[in-house]
N, C-alpha and C positions, 0 to 999 in steps of 0.2 A: 110689185117687185120691191126688194129690200133697199135698193139704193146702194151706192158704192162705199159708203163710209158710216162708221159708228163713231160718234164723238161724245165725250163726257168731259166735264171739268169740275174741279172741286177746289174750294179755298181751304187751305190747311193752316192751322195755327202753329206754324213752325218756320224757322228761317229756311231760305232756299238751299243752303248747304246741307242741312239736316234732311230735307226732302230728297235731295239728290242721293244722299247715302241710302235712304230708305228704298229708293227705286233701283239702285244699282249694286247693292251688296247682298249676296246670297243670304247672310244671316238675318237680314231685315226682310227680304222678299218673302221668306217662308212665314213671316208673321202676318202678312196681309194678302198674299197672292197664291203662290204655288206651295205644294207640300214639300218638294225638294227642288233645289236650284243649283246648277253648275254654270259658271259664266267665265268666259275669257273676254273681259270688258275692254275691247278696242275695235276700231273699224276692221271688219273682216273676221273678228273673233267669233267663236261659236259658243253655244251653250245648250242646256237642256232644262226645260221646265217640266216637272212631273206633278200631276194632279191625281189625287186618289178619287177614283170614280166610286162613290159610296154605294150606289145602287148595284153595281157589279162587283164591288169589293176588290177592284183591280186598279193598278196604276196606269195612267196614260201619260206617256212621255212625248213632249213636243220639242224637236230640235229648233234652234234659232240661229240666225247669223246677224251680227250687228252691222249696220250701215253707217251710223253716225254716233259718236260718243263725244259730246261737247259739254264737259262739266262746267257749271252746274245748271245749264240751260236746256239741253236737248239730248235725247237718247232715242235712237230708232233701231228697230230690228225687223227682220222678216221671219215669219213662222208659218206653220201649216203647209209645208211643202212636201212633195213625195220623197221618200227615202231614196238616197243615191242621186238626187238631182240637185243642181245648184239653184238656190232660191232666186227668183226673179219675178217681175210683174207677169201675171198670168198663171203662175203656179204657186204663189204664196201670198199671204196677207202682210201688209206693212203696218207696224205699230209704232206710233210716234208719241213720245212724252215731251211736252214743252213746259218749262217752268218759268214763272215770272214773279218777281217780288211785288207784293202789295203791302207796303209798310213793313211790319215785322212778320207778315204772313206770306204764304206762297200760293199762287194760283197754279194748279197743275191741270193741264189739258192733255187728254189722251185721245188720239184719233187712230182707229184701225180702218185701213182702206185697202182697196184692190178687189173687192167682192165682184164687181161687174166683169172683171177679166178672168175670174176663175171658171174652169170648164165644168161647172156643176149645173144641174137642172134648177129652174127657178125656185121650186119648193125647197130644195136643199139650201140655196142661198138665203131664202127667207128664214129658214130654221136657224141657220148660222147667225144671221143678223139678230134675230130675236134672242137667241141664247147669249150671244156676246154682249148685246146691249144691256140685258139684265145682269149679266156677269160682271161687266165693267162697273156698273152702278154699285153692286154689292162689294166688289173688291176695293173700290175707291172709298166707300164708307168705312171699310176696315182700315185702309191706309190713313184716312183722316183721323180716326181714333188712335191709331198706333203712333204716328209720327211725332206728336208733341212730347211723348215720353221716350222716344227711341234713343236719344243720346245717353240716357242713364241706364240703358239695358246693356248688359255685357254681351259681347259677341258669342254666338252659339259655337 
């Protein structure tokens, strides 16, 4: 079985305020994570992350709802929940970004949890865990490369 959580961390050569901007502003998120981003960045605020599914040449849009917005240290949201339902444990995954200063760098930890409570067969849970584990690794590598130059980039 996949386990309940996917966890990754990365040390980024940028100050915590810069990394916060890179994980919380749509014009930066599209540089390292999703293809399109709409956010209402506040607890209870909603958003949409859209990813282009290259094999099918179609977009996949994932609604999200913020649970915690604590600049510049913590950002959490729920996603992967059924349309028309309120996101909660058991019908959604929780994504938590935690930022910590390490000198002039930032340690970013991402934990996606709640898989054990999802009403999916074990093979589907395992596929999700495998896909998201490799996906977070790839996206965080992109974030690590992008963040040090982010302040000099004009907003989209």
